[in-house]
DRENPADO-850493 format. One record per residue (C-alpha): residue in one letter; x, y, z; residue number from 1. Coordinates in steps of 0.2 Angstrom, whole numbers. Example, Ala and Ser with C-alpha at 12.3 -4.5 7.8 and 13.67 -1.06 7.14 Angstrom:
! residues 2
MARVEX   resn    east   north      up   resi
MARVEX      A      62     -22      39      1
MARVEX      S      68      -5      36      2
//
This chain:
! residues 606
MARVEX   resn    east   north      up   resi
MARVEX      M     161    -118     -70      1
MARVEX      K     148    -125     -82      2
MARVEX      Q     143    -138     -70      3
MARVEX      R     142    -126     -56      4
MARVEX      F     130    -114     -65      5
MARVEX      L     119    -129     -72      6
MARVEX      F     117    -135     -54      7
MARVEX      L     112    -118     -48      8
MARVEX      I     100    -116     -62      9
MARVEX      K      92    -133     -60     10
MARVEX      L      90    -130     -42     11
MARVEX      F      82    -114     -45     12
MARVEX      L      69    -121     -57     13
MARVEX      T      66    -136     -45     14
MARVEX      F      60    -124     -31     15
MARVEX      M      50    -114     -44     16
MARVEX      I      41    -130     -50     17
MARVEX      F      37    -135     -32     18
MARVEX      F      29    -118     -29     19
MARVEX      I      19    -119     -46     20
MARVEX      L      13    -136     -41     21
MARVEX      Q       8    -130     -24     22
MARVEX      K      -3    -117     -32     23
MARVEX      I     -12    -130     -43     24
MARVEX      I     -15    -141     -27     25
MARVEX      F     -21    -125     -17     26
MARVEX      I     -33    -120     -31     27
MARVEX      Y     -39    -138     -34     28
MARVEX      L     -43    -141     -15     29
MARVEX      N     -50    -124     -11     30
MARVEX      Q     -59    -117     -26     31
MARVEX      P     -56    -124     -43     32
MARVEX      L     -53    -112     -57     33
MARVEX      T     -54    -112     -76     34
MARVEX      L     -37    -115     -85     35
MARVEX      S     -35     -97     -90     36
MARVEX      A     -38     -91     -73     37
MARVEX      L     -26    -104     -66     38
MARVEX      F     -13     -98     -79     39
MARVEX      N     -15     -80     -73     40
MARVEX      V     -13     -85     -55     41
MARVEX      I       3     -94     -59     42
MARVEX      V      10     -80     -70     43
MARVEX      H       6     -66     -57     44
MARVEX      G      13     -77     -43     45
MARVEX      L      30     -80     -52     46
MARVEX      G      38     -64     -44     47
MARVEX      L      35     -70     -26     48
MARVEX      D      40     -87     -30     49
MARVEX      A      56     -81     -38     50
MARVEX      S      60     -70     -23     51
MARVEX      T      57     -85     -11     52
MARVEX      T      67     -96     -21     53
MARVEX      G      81     -83     -21     54
MARVEX      Y      82     -84      -2     55
MARVEX      L      82    -103      -3     56
MARVEX      M      97    -102     -15     57
MARVEX      I     108     -92      -3     58
MARVEX      I     116    -107       5     59
MARVEX      P     118    -117     -11     60
MARVEX      F     126    -102     -19     61
MARVEX      L     138     -99      -5     62
MARVEX      T     143    -118      -6     63
MARVEX      V     146    -117     -24     64
MARVEX      W     156    -101     -22     65
MARVEX      T     167    -109      -8     66
MARVEX      S     170    -124     -19     67
MARVEX      I     180    -114     -31     68
MARVEX      W     192    -110     -17     69
MARVEX      L     191    -127      -8     70
MARVEX      P     191    -140     -23     71
MARVEX      R     190    -155     -11     72
MARVEX      L     173    -149      -4     73
MARVEX      R     159    -162      -5     74
MARVEX      P     143    -151      -9     75
MARVEX      R     131    -165      -8     76
MARVEX      T     137    -170       9     77
MARVEX      L     136    -152      15     78
MARVEX      L     119    -148       8     79
MARVEX      R     110    -164      11     80
MARVEX      A     104    -158      29     81
MARVEX      Y     100    -141      22     82
MARVEX      F      89    -148       8     83
MARVEX      I      80    -160      20     84
MARVEX      I      76    -146      33     85
MARVEX      A      71    -134      19     86
MARVEX      A      60    -147      11     87
MARVEX      T      52    -151      27     88
MARVEX      L      48    -133      31     89
MARVEX      L      41    -129      14     90
MARVEX      S      30    -144      14     91
MARVEX      L      23    -140      31     92
MARVEX      I      20    -122      26     93
MARVEX      C      12    -126      10     94
MARVEX      T       1    -140      18     95
MARVEX      A      -4    -128      32     96
MARVEX      D      -8    -114      20     97
MARVEX      T     -19    -126       9     98
MARVEX      S     -28    -133      24     99
MARVEX      L     -31    -118      34    100
MARVEX      Y     -37    -107      20    101
MARVEX      E     -54    -116      21    102
MARVEX      F     -56    -110      38    103
MARVEX      W     -47     -93      38    104
MARVEX      Q     -50     -87      20    105
MARVEX      F     -33     -78      20    106
MARVEX      K     -15     -83      17    107
MARVEX      L      -4     -91      30    108
MARVEX      D       4     -78      40    109
MARVEX      A      11     -75      57    110
MARVEX      T      -6     -77      65    111
MARVEX      I      -2     -95      66    112
MARVEX      F      10     -92      79    113
MARVEX      N      -4     -86      90    114
MARVEX      Y     -10    -104      92    115
MARVEX      M       7    -113      95    116
MARVEX      D       4    -112     114    117
MARVEX      S     -12    -121     113    118
MARVEX      P     -11    -134      98    119
MARVEX      R     -25    -145     106    120
MARVEX      Q     -38    -131     105    121
MARVEX      A     -32    -125      88    122
MARVEX      M     -35    -143      81    123
MARVEX      A     -51    -146      90    124
MARVEX      S     -62    -143      75    125
MARVEX      V     -54    -156      64    126
MARVEX      S     -54    -175      64    127
MARVEX      T     -39    -186      67    128
MARVEX      S     -41    -193      49    129
MARVEX      Y     -40    -175      43    130
MARVEX      L     -23    -172      52    131
MARVEX      L     -16    -189      47    132
MARVEX      I     -20    -186      28    133
MARVEX      R     -11    -170      29    134
MARVEX      L       3    -177      38    135
MARVEX      F       5    -190      25    136
MARVEX      W       6    -178      11    137
MARVEX      T      18    -167      20    138
MARVEX      I      30    -182      22    139
MARVEX      V      27    -186       3    140
MARVEX      F      31    -168      -2    141
MARVEX      T      46    -167       9    142
MARVEX      A      53    -183       2    143
MARVEX      L      50    -179     -16    144
MARVEX      L      58    -161     -14    145
MARVEX      S      73    -166      -4    146
MARVEX      V      77    -181     -15    147
MARVEX      C      76    -170     -31    148
MARVEX      C      87    -157     -23    149
MARVEX      I     100    -169     -16    150
MARVEX      R     101    -179     -33    151
MARVEX      L     104    -163     -42    152
MARVEX      T     119    -159     -31    153
MARVEX      P     135    -166     -38    154
MARVEX      R     146    -176     -26    155
MARVEX      K     160    -165     -31    156
MARVEX      F     163    -151     -43    157
MARVEX      P     177    -152     -56    158
MARVEX      D     193    -143     -50    159
MARVEX      P     194    -125     -55    160
MARVEX      A     208    -120     -67    161
MARVEX      C     225    -116     -59    162
MARVEX      N     227    -102     -71    163
MARVEX      I     226     -86     -60    164
MARVEX      M     216     -76     -74    165
MARVEX      K     204     -90     -76    166
MARVEX      H     202     -92     -57    167
MARVEX      G     198     -74     -56    168
MARVEX      L     185     -75     -70    169
MARVEX      H     177     -90     -62    170
MARVEX      N     175     -79     -46    171
MARVEX      L     168     -64     -56    172
MARVEX      S     156     -75     -65    173
MARVEX      I     149     -83     -49    174
MARVEX      V     148     -66     -41    175
MARVEX      L     138     -60     -56    176
MARVEX      F     126     -75     -54    177
MARVEX      G     124     -70     -36    178
MARVEX      G     119     -53     -41    179
MARVEX      L     105     -61     -51    180
MARVEX      I      99     -71     -36    181
MARVEX      F      99     -54     -26    182
MARVEX      L      88     -46     -40    183
MARVEX      A      76     -61     -39    184
MARVEX      I      75     -58     -20    185
MARVEX      R      73     -40     -21    186
MARVEX      G      61     -41     -36    187
MARVEX      G      71     -31     -49    188
MARVEX      I      80     -15     -50    189
MARVEX      G      64      -3     -47    190
MARVEX      R      61       7     -32    191
MARVEX      S      49      -5     -24    192
MARVEX      T      55     -21     -16    193
MARVEX      M      46     -37     -18    194
MARVEX      N      30     -37      -7    195
MARVEX      I      14     -47      -6    196
MARVEX      G       5     -34     -17    197
MARVEX      N      15     -39     -32    198
MARVEX      A       4     -54     -34    199
MARVEX      Y     -12     -45     -33    200
MARVEX      F     -20     -43     -50    201
MARVEX      S     -39     -48     -49    202
MARVEX      E     -55     -42     -42    203
MARVEX      N     -57     -60     -36    204
MARVEX      T     -49     -61     -19    205
MARVEX      F     -46     -79     -20    206
MARVEX      M     -36     -78     -36    207
MARVEX      N     -25     -65     -27    208
MARVEX      H     -23     -76     -12    209
MARVEX      A     -19     -91     -23    210
MARVEX      A      -5     -81     -32    211
MARVEX      V       4     -77     -16    212
MARVEX      N      18     -88     -11    213
MARVEX      P      14     -95       6    214
MARVEX      A      32     -96      12    215
MARVEX      F      34     -77       7    216
MARVEX      S      18     -73      16    217
MARVEX      L      23     -81      32    218
MARVEX      L      40     -73      32    219
MARVEX      Y      34     -56      27    220
MARVEX      S      21     -55      40    221
MARVEX      W      32     -62      53    222
MARVEX      K      44     -48      50    223
MARVEX      K      31     -36      52    224
MARVEX      T      22     -44      67    225
MARVEX      E      20     -32      82    226
MARVEX      D      10     -31      97    227
MARVEX      F       1     -15      92    228
MARVEX      A     -10     -16     108    229
MARVEX      A       5     -14     119    230
MARVEX      K      10       3     111    231
MARVEX      Y       6      20     118    232
MARVEX      N      -3      14     133    233
MARVEX      Y      -6      31     141    234
MARVEX      F     -22      27     150    235
MARVEX      N     -31      12     159    236
MARVEX      D     -46       5     151    237
MARVEX      E     -58      16     161    238
MARVEX      Q     -49      32     158    239
MARVEX      L     -47      28     139    240
MARVEX      A     -65      24     137    241
MARVEX      K     -70      41     146    242
MARVEX      T     -58      51     136    243
MARVEX      Y     -61      44     119    244
MARVEX      S     -80      42     120    245
MARVEX      S     -84      60     117    246
MARVEX      I     -72      62     102    247
MARVEX      Y     -79      53      87    248
MARVEX      P     -98      54      85    249
MARVEX      A    -107      37      83    250
MARVEX      S    -114      41      66    251
MARVEX      T    -114      55      54    252
MARVEX      E    -126      48      41    253
MARVEX      D    -138      63      40    254
MARVEX      C    -133      77      29    255
MARVEX      N    -140      95      31    256
MARVEX      R    -132     104      16    257
MARVEX      N    -132      98      -2    258
MARVEX      L    -118     104     -13    259
MARVEX      L    -121      94     -28    260
MARVEX      R    -134      95     -42    261
MARVEX      T    -135      76     -43    262
MARVEX      K    -134      61     -32    263
MARVEX      R    -125      51     -45    264
MARVEX      P    -111      61     -53    265
MARVEX      H     -95      54     -61    266
MARVEX      I     -82      56     -48    267
MARVEX      L     -63      59     -51    268
MARVEX      I     -52      60     -36    269
MARVEX      I     -35      69     -39    270
MARVEX      L     -23      66     -25    271
MARVEX      L      -9      79     -27    272
MARVEX      E       8      73     -21    273
MARVEX      G      13      83      -6    274
MARVEX      F       4      99     -11    275
MARVEX      G       3     108       6    276
MARVEX      G      -4     125      10    277
MARVEX      D      13     133      10    278
MARVEX      Y      11     133      -9    279
MARVEX      I      -7     139     -10    280
MARVEX      A      -9     158      -9    281
MARVEX      E     -27     156      -2    282
MARVEX      L     -20     146      13    283
MARVEX      G      -7     159      17    284
MARVEX      G       7     151       6    285
MARVEX      A      17     157      -8    286
MARVEX      V       7     168     -20    287
MARVEX      D      15     163     -36    288
MARVEX      V      17     144     -36    289
MARVEX      A       0     138     -40    290
MARVEX      P      -9     151     -50    291
MARVEX      N     -20     138     -58    292
MARVEX      I     -26     131     -41    293
MARVEX      S     -30     149     -36    294
MARVEX      R     -40     151     -52    295
MARVEX      L     -50     135     -49    296
MARVEX      I     -53     139     -31    297
MARVEX      R     -64     154     -37    298
MARVEX      E     -75     142     -47    299
MARVEX      S     -75     127     -35    300
MARVEX      I     -82     122     -17    301
MARVEX      F     -66     126      -8    302
MARVEX      F     -63     118       9    303
MARVEX      D     -50     130      17    304
MARVEX      N     -48     122      34    305
MARVEX      V     -43     104      30    306
MARVEX      Y     -28      95      38    307
MARVEX      A     -19      80      32    308
MARVEX      N     -18      65      43    309
MARVEX      S       0      61      40    310
MARVEX      F      16      65      32    311
MARVEX      R      19      51      20    312
MARVEX      T      10      45       4    313
MARVEX      D       6      27      10    314
MARVEX      R      -2      34      26    315
MARVEX      G     -11      48      16    316
MARVEX      L     -19      37       3    317
MARVEX      V     -27      26      16    318
MARVEX      S     -34      42      25    319
MARVEX      A     -40      50       9    320
MARVEX      L     -48      34       1    321
MARVEX      S     -53      24      16    322
MARVEX      G     -56      38      29    323
MARVEX      H     -44      29      40    324
MARVEX      I     -33      36      54    325
MARVEX      S     -14      37      51    326
MARVEX      Y      -1      29      62    327
MARVEX      P      15      37      68    328
MARVEX      I      26      22      67    329
MARVEX      T      16      10      57    330
MARVEX      T       8       9      39    331
MARVEX      I      -7      -2      37    332
MARVEX      M      -4      -2      18    333
MARVEX      K      11     -13      21    334
MARVEX      M       0     -26      30    335
MARVEX      P     -11     -34      17    336
MARVEX      A     -20     -45      30    337
MARVEX      K     -26     -29      38    338
MARVEX      S     -28     -17      24    339
MARVEX      R     -39     -29      15    340
MARVEX      L     -52     -26      29    341
MARVEX      L     -53      -7      26    342
MARVEX      P     -68       1      18    343
MARVEX      G     -65      11       3    344
MARVEX      V     -73      25      -7    345
MARVEX      A     -71      14     -23    346
MARVEX      L     -78      -1     -15    347
MARVEX      T     -94       8      -9    348
MARVEX      L     -96      16     -26    349
MARVEX      R     -93       0     -35    350
MARVEX      K    -107      -8     -25    351
MARVEX      N    -118       6     -31    352
MARVEX      G    -116       4     -50    353
MARVEX      Y     -99      13     -53    354
MARVEX      E     -85       7     -63    355
MARVEX      T     -69      10     -54    356
MARVEX      D     -51      12     -59    357
MARVEX      F     -35      20     -52    358
MARVEX      L     -20      29     -62    359
MARVEX      Y      -3      31     -55    360
MARVEX      G      12      35     -66    361
MARVEX      G      24      27     -55    362
MARVEX      D      27       9     -48    363
MARVEX      I      11       4     -41    364
MARVEX      N      19     -10     -31    365
MARVEX      F      28       2     -21    366
MARVEX      T      23       1      -2    367
MARVEX      N      10     -12      -7    368
MARVEX      M      -1       0     -16    369
MARVEX      R      -7     -13     -28    370
MARVEX      S     -15     -24     -15    371
MARVEX      Y     -22      -9      -6    372
MARVEX      F     -30      -2     -22    373
MARVEX      T     -37     -19     -27    374
MARVEX      T     -45     -24     -10    375
MARVEX      T     -53      -7      -8    376
MARVEX      G     -62      -7     -24    377
MARVEX      Y     -52      -2     -39    378
MARVEX      S     -56     -14     -53    379
MARVEX      R     -42      -8     -65    380
MARVEX      L     -25      -1     -61    381
MARVEX      T     -14       9     -73    382
MARVEX      S       4      12     -68    383
MARVEX      D      21      15     -75    384
MARVEX      T      22      -1     -86    385
MARVEX      D       7       5     -96    386
MARVEX      F      16      20    -102    387
MARVEX      D      29      20    -116    388
MARVEX      L      47      19    -112    389
MARVEX      K      50      38    -114    390
MARVEX      E      36      42    -103    391
MARVEX      R      39      30     -89    392
MARVEX      T      57      35     -88    393
MARVEX      S      54      53     -89    394
MARVEX      S      57      55     -70    395
MARVEX      S      65      44     -57    396
MARVEX      W      48      40     -50    397
MARVEX      G      40      36     -67    398
MARVEX      A      29      45     -79    399
MARVEX      H      29      64     -76    400
MARVEX      D      13      72     -72    401
MARVEX      E      10      79     -90    402
MARVEX      Y      10      62     -97    403
MARVEX      A      -1      55     -83    404
MARVEX      F     -13      69     -85    405
MARVEX      N     -14      66    -103    406
MARVEX      R     -17      47    -101    407
MARVEX      L     -31      52     -88    408
MARVEX      Y     -39      64    -101    409
MARVEX      N     -39      50    -114    410
MARVEX      M     -46      38    -102    411
MARVEX      I     -61      49     -98    412
MARVEX      A     -64      55    -116    413
MARVEX      D     -65      37    -122    414
MARVEX      R     -79      32    -109    415
MARVEX      P     -97      31    -113    416
MARVEX      I    -106      46    -105    417
MARVEX      D    -120      35     -99    418
MARVEX      R    -110      23     -88    419
MARVEX      L    -106      29     -70    420
MARVEX      W     -87      29     -66    421
MARVEX      H     -75      34     -52    422
MARVEX      T     -57      36     -55    423
MARVEX      G     -43      39     -43    424
MARVEX      F     -27      47     -48    425
MARVEX      L     -11      51     -39    426
MARVEX      T       2      63     -46    427
MARVEX      L      21      61     -43    428
MARVEX      S      31      75     -50    429
MARVEX      S      31      86     -35    430
MARVEX      H      42      74     -25    431
MARVEX      E      60      73     -22    432
MARVEX      P      72      75     -32    433
MARVEX      F      60      89     -38    434
MARVEX      E      67      87     -56    435
MARVEX      V      54      92     -69    436
MARVEX      P      53      98     -87    437
MARVEX      F      47     115     -82    438
MARVEX      H      57     131     -78    439
MARVEX      R      48     145     -68    440
MARVEX      F      58     145     -52    441
MARVEX      D      77     142     -48    442
MARVEX      D      71     133     -32    443
MARVEX      K      68     115     -38    444
MARVEX      R      55     112     -25    445
MARVEX      K      44     127     -29    446
MARVEX      N      47     123     -47    447
MARVEX      S      40     106     -46    448
MARVEX      F      24     111     -37    449
MARVEX      A      22     125     -51    450
MARVEX      Y      24     111     -64    451
MARVEX      T      10     100     -56    452
MARVEX      D      -1     115     -55    453
MARVEX      H       2     119     -73    454
MARVEX      C      -2     101     -78    455
MARVEX      L     -18     102     -67    456
MARVEX      G     -24     118     -75    457
MARVEX      K     -21     112     -92    458
MARVEX      F     -30      96     -89    459
MARVEX      I     -45     104     -81    460
MARVEX      D     -47     116     -96    461
MARVEX      R     -47     102    -108    462
MARVEX      L     -59      92     -98    463
MARVEX      R     -72     106     -97    464
MARVEX      Q     -74     105    -116    465
MARVEX      L     -80      87    -115    466
MARVEX      P     -99      82    -113    467
MARVEX      V     -95      72     -97    468
MARVEX      W     -91      89     -88    469
MARVEX      E    -109      92     -85    470
MARVEX      N    -111      77     -73    471
MARVEX      L     -93      77     -66    472
MARVEX      L     -87      80     -49    473
MARVEX      I     -68      82     -47    474
MARVEX      V     -61      81     -29    475
MARVEX      C     -43      88     -28    476
MARVEX      L     -34      84     -12    477
MARVEX      P     -16      81      -7    478
MARVEX      D     -10      65       0    479
MARVEX      H      -1      74      14    480
MARVEX      G       6      91      18    481
MARVEX      S      23      99      14    482
MARVEX      S      34     114      17    483
MARVEX      P      50     121      11    484
MARVEX      T      59     113      26    485
MARVEX      F      47      98      28    486
MARVEX      N      45     103      46    487
MARVEX      V      33      90      53    488
MARVEX      M      33      99      70    489
MARVEX      S      24     114      62    490
MARVEX      P       5     115      62    491
MARVEX      T       5     123      45    492
MARVEX      F      14     107      38    493
MARVEX      Y      -3      98      38    494
MARVEX      H     -14     112      32    495
MARVEX      I     -19     107      14    496
MARVEX      P     -32     113       2    497
MARVEX      M     -47     103      -4    498
MARVEX      L     -57     108     -20    499
MARVEX      W     -73     101     -27    500
MARVEX      L     -76     107     -45    501
MARVEX      G     -85     102     -61    502
MARVEX      G    -102     103     -68    503
MARVEX      A    -110      93     -54    504
MARVEX      I    -108     106     -41    505
MARVEX      K    -122     118     -38    506
MARVEX      E    -112     134     -35    507
MARVEX      P     -94     139     -29    508
MARVEX      A     -93     141     -10    509
MARVEX      I     -80     142       3    510
MARVEX      I     -82     129      18    511
MARVEX      H     -73     135      33    512
MARVEX      T     -77     120      44    513
MARVEX      L     -62     112      53    514
MARVEX      M     -59      94      46    515
MARVEX      N     -47      80      43    516
MARVEX      Q     -42      73      26    517
MARVEX      S     -49      57      32    518
MARVEX      D     -67      66      33    519
MARVEX      M     -68      67      14    520
MARVEX      P     -75      49      11    521
MARVEX      A     -90      51      23    522
MARVEX      T     -93      69      18    523
MARVEX      L     -93      64      -1    524
MARVEX      L    -103      49       2    525
MARVEX      G    -115      59      13    526
MARVEX      Q    -118      70      -2    527
MARVEX      L    -123      55     -13    528
MARVEX      D    -135      48       1    529
MARVEX      L    -124      32       2    530
MARVEX      P    -120      24      18    531
MARVEX      H    -103      27      26    532
MARVEX      Q    -105      19      44    533
MARVEX      D     -90       7      40    534
MARVEX      F     -78      22      39    535
MARVEX      K     -77      24      58    536
MARVEX      Y     -64      37      58    537
MARVEX      S     -72      47      44    538
MARVEX      R     -85      61      48    539
MARVEX      N     -98      69      37    540
MARVEX      I     -94      87      41    541
MARVEX      F    -112      92      35    542
MARVEX      S    -120      80      48    543
MARVEX      E    -130      87      63    544
MARVEX      A    -119      75      73    545
MARVEX      Y    -103      84      69    546
MARVEX      R    -103      95      84    547
MARVEX      Y     -85      94      89    548
MARVEX      P     -73      99      74    549
MARVEX      F     -55      94      77    550
MARVEX      V     -41      87      67    551
MARVEX      Y     -28      74      72    552
MARVEX      S     -12      71      62    553
MARVEX      T       3      60      65    554
MARVEX      F      22      61      62    555
MARVEX      N      35      49      66    556
MARVEX      D      32      44      85    557
MARVEX      G      21      59      88    558
MARVEX      F       4      68      84    559
MARVEX      M      -4      85      82    560
MARVEX      F     -21      89      89    561
MARVEX      K     -30     105      84    562
MARVEX      D     -48     111      89    563
MARVEX      S     -56     128      91    564
MARVEX      T     -45     131     107    565
MARVEX      G     -28     129      99    566
MARVEX      V     -15     116      94    567
MARVEX      T      -4     104     103    568
MARVEX      I      10      94      95    569
MARVEX      F      16      79     106    570
MARVEX      D      32      71     103    571
MARVEX      N      32      53     111    572
MARVEX      A      51      51     110    573
MARVEX      A      53      67     120    574
MARVEX      R      38      62     131    575
MARVEX      K      32      80     130    576
MARVEX      A      22      93     120    577
MARVEX      V      34     102     109    578
MARVEX      Y      21     114     103    579
MARVEX      D       6     121     113    580
MARVEX      E      -3     136     107    581
MARVEX      P     -11     143     117    582
MARVEX      A      -2     136     132    583
MARVEX      D      -9     123     144    584
MARVEX      G     -17     112     131    585
MARVEX      T     -17      97     143    586
MARVEX      F     -35      92     137    587
MARVEX      R     -29      93     119    588
MARVEX      E     -15      82     123    589
MARVEX      E     -26      69     132    590
MARVEX      K     -38      68     118    591
MARVEX      G     -24      65     105    592
MARVEX      K     -16      52     117    593
MARVEX      A     -33      43     118    594
MARVEX      I     -35      43      99    595
MARVEX      L     -17      36      97    596
MARVEX      Q     -19      23     110    597
MARVEX      T     -37      18     104    598
MARVEX      S     -31      17      86    599
MARVEX      Y     -17       5      90    600
MARVEX      D     -29      -6     100    601
MARVEX      Q     -41      -7      86    602
MARVEX      L     -27     -10      74    603
MARVEX      E     -22     -26      84    604
MARVEX      E     -40     -32      83    605
MARVEX      L     -41     -30      64    606
//
């Protein structure tokens, strides 16, 4: 067995070394970096390299396993063709990635297949010598990698022991080794599986791109490639333009109401996991679950007519922080090639002198959060691995809210008061399985929301004792709605609270204007006299142009549209409105369909 294990280990290392060399060449030819930066790129890319190598190891692993049962098997003969094919594909991918980055400025992905039907036009901008040089190096890399892999492969493995017990141990050992390969592919035992965001670590986009394994990027994007423009085609172009044109105002840059005492406060955005209106007394929900939020409402600017855009965190974060629309069967956060083009509150604030960071007590690689936060302006990220072992294992999702709020307080308390900053924070305890170190209700769901409310109230009370409070704006907003039955077909599911509090507000107030969660960025930036024209789905509700208040929310293959006339919920799978109050909301249905169709058309263009 020793020879079999050594072969697999050496083969794994060979592929890893190939990918490391690819990074060095990629950096050297595109944008040379310092040795320390190069080291960071290599280290942060090891996860994706290992995952890609794990996939490449599947066939060699199965061959080794089979050789235990078929001792006459000739592994080198069987694997020779596989290694040549694998080496050719990897060399082509790496050469194409290194060459195309100069023109594309993003990693090789499924976009390349769009040009396969017209290769002459695709290559029209490069010379023949350019192509020949790259072809030469592709052949060289193919030859080197394939020869190394073939020479590592034994002509024949030693015969396994005839003893039944030893034979069984050999099989068990190889199965356990296969488990390690599976973990490499998956990216560990955590909740998140390996994704491109795992390699993102820097404010420098090029360094993030250099860390990404090109083969992984290609396969990952290929798996997620869809023709978004072909989805939800309810109208022809003329009908769509006519219906959609009156929905979103061209600009909401002006602002006719000032809520703040200063144009440059410190800004803390707290995203409360799933904290829907069913748990807020002031929104008609339970009267005893969130007493601290009820207390804070009385001293805050309370927006009581806000509706979440979606039903999941990955969609809700994009809506709240990028002012972007949500998609019913697609999540843009999982598409780094597209999410990197989104605007961000943090990005705008950073351009205007703010230091930016984000705190989440869980796995920040989950659903590609790391790449989204990095590309939309957050310079520093704090997540579960930054907590001690006791804290980060206190819940199945990571560090419970009491630990995360405590970390947040210490971060703020340690900052110089004269430097502007913006921090984003996502709670996690009010999430399935709803197990928290707090006991007020027998109902686990209600108890978890009460726990988060308790942690929030305690945090705010501590924070108001700090000098920073006088120039601090805190925005509390859920990432999505919730309800005891998680019924996404109910309009109340999407009803959420939004509170603005802190010393930066002029005075408490209640804002009754109907708005979406995605309108928060434009509304906030409008109060700061900062541009927000890039947030095309986000509306400043205090603008003169905001004349048609409505909300649009999505669930799996459907949407809700609400305005002053009523609410319509349309289920695309059922091809009908499943909620229409008052009746005959055809025009609401048409507006919702126009938004849905346009959003997918525009997603295709990103």
